[in-house]
C-alpha positions, 0 to 999 in steps of 0.5 A: 492348632486345629487344621481344617481339611481342604476337602471333605468327602462324603460317601453315598450313605452319608449324602443319603442321610443328609437328605433323608433319602435312600442311596438309590435316590442319590444315584437317580438324582445323579443320573437325571443330571441335576445332582453334583457329580461324584469324584472317583478316588480310585477303584470302586471308591466314589465320593462327593465333595461336601463343598459341591453338595453345599453349593447345590443346596444353595442353588435349590429354589425350595431350600432344605429346612434343617430346623424351625424356630420355636415361634413357627411351631405354634 
């Protein structure tokens, strides 16, 4: 049986790749107050909950397009 983790945590590098931006951009978004707050897991380890990132994406008025239907490419 496959267990689904309750919380998946992403490093700043993973969040940056998800949005095709630099790590500095992620931290700037956070400083500006619009981006989800990261979680301190101890020491210098900071991560974002995937669920928080997905909730933030759902609230974005422009949305994020990850693929286009073939009919849109014509």
